C-alpha positions as CSV (number, residue, x, y, z in Angstrom):
1,K,40.1,-17.6,-21.2
2,Y,40.3,-15.4,-24.3
3,I,43.3,-13.1,-24.3
4,G,43.3,-10.0,-26.5
5,K,44.7,-6.5,-26.4
6,N,46.5,-7.1,-23.1
7,L,43.5,-8.2,-21.2
8,A,42.0,-11.6,-20.4
9,M,38.3,-12.3,-20.2
10,P,36.2,-15.5,-19.9
11,E,35.7,-17.1,-23.2
12,H,31.9,-17.3,-22.9
13,R,31.7,-13.5,-22.4
14,Y,33.9,-13.0,-25.5
15,V,31.8,-15.4,-27.6
16,M,28.6,-13.6,-26.6
17,E,30.1,-10.2,-27.3
18,Q,31.1,-11.3,-30.8
19,H,27.6,-12.8,-31.3
20,I,25.7,-9.7,-30.4
21,G,28.2,-7.3,-31.8
22,R,28.9,-5.2,-28.7
23,K,30.5,-5.2,-25.3
24,L,28.5,-6.7,-22.5
25,E,27.2,-4.3,-19.8
26,S,28.2,-4.8,-16.2
27,F,24.7,-6.0,-15.3
28,E,24.7,-8.7,-18.0
29,V,25.8,-12.3,-17.4
30,V,26.3,-15.2,-19.9
31,H,24.5,-18.4,-18.9
32,H,25.4,-21.8,-20.1
33,K,22.1,-23.6,-21.0
34,N,23.4,-27.1,-20.4
35,G,25.4,-26.2,-17.3
36,I,28.7,-27.2,-18.8
37,R,30.9,-24.1,-18.3
38,H,33.5,-25.0,-20.9
39,D,30.8,-25.5,-23.6
40,N,31.1,-22.0,-25.1
41,R,29.2,-22.7,-28.4
42,V,26.9,-19.7,-29.1
43,E,23.9,-22.0,-29.2
44,N,24.6,-23.1,-25.6
45,L,24.8,-19.5,-24.3
46,E,22.1,-17.1,-23.2
47,L,22.3,-13.5,-22.2
48,W,20.8,-12.8,-18.8
49,T,20.6,-9.6,-16.8
50,I,21.1,-9.2,-13.0
51,P,18.0,-7.7,-11.5
52,S,18.5,-4.3,-9.9
53,Q,16.0,-5.2,-7.2
54,L,15.3,-8.6,-5.8
55,K,11.6,-8.1,-4.9
56,G,10.4,-6.4,-8.0
57,Q,10.6,-3.4,-10.3
58,R,8.1,-0.8,-11.5
59,V,6.8,-1.7,-15.0
60,F,7.7,1.7,-16.5
61,D,11.2,1.5,-15.1
62,L,11.6,-1.9,-16.6
63,I,10.3,-0.7,-20.0
64,D,12.7,2.3,-19.8
65,F,15.6,-0.1,-19.0
66,C,14.8,-2.3,-22.0
67,I,14.5,0.6,-24.4
68,K,17.8,2.0,-23.2
69,Y,19.9,-1.1,-23.3
70,Y,17.9,-3.4,-25.8
71,R,16.4,-0.9,-28.2
72,H,17.0,-3.0,-31.3
73,E,15.5,-6.1,-29.7
74,V,12.4,-4.1,-28.5
75,I,11.7,-2.7,-31.9
76,S,12.1,-6.1,-33.5
77,A,9.8,-7.7,-31.0
78,L,7.2,-5.1,-31.4
79,K,7.3,-5.6,-35.2
80,S,7.1,-9.3,-35.0
81,E,5.0,-9.5,-31.8
82,S,7.0,-12.6,-30.8
83,L,9.9,-12.4,-28.3
84,E,10.5,-16.1,-28.6
85,S,11.0,-15.8,-32.4
86,I,13.6,-13.0,-31.7
87,A,15.5,-15.2,-29.2
88,N,15.5,-18.2,-31.6
89,K,16.6,-16.1,-34.6
90,K,19.6,-14.7,-32.6
91,I,20.9,-18.1,-31.8
92,K,20.7,-19.5,-35.3
């Protein structure tokens, strides 16, 4: 665990916050790609969201959600027309 400013948090969450430059939202989780929970290298971590509904979501609600919480990523993706290139660039 990372300990700072009188609070403890899981190291993988701290590493991801430092990588993306902001606090994680309550609906965001950090996934270890290789399944090894103590491997907290940024290249092994992915940011996931917890779905608000298990069976689906209206497209416009999902778009609004993405714009509200991931505005920079949406703009970058629209400019480059490649979400995969955005994800790969973030990790490197």
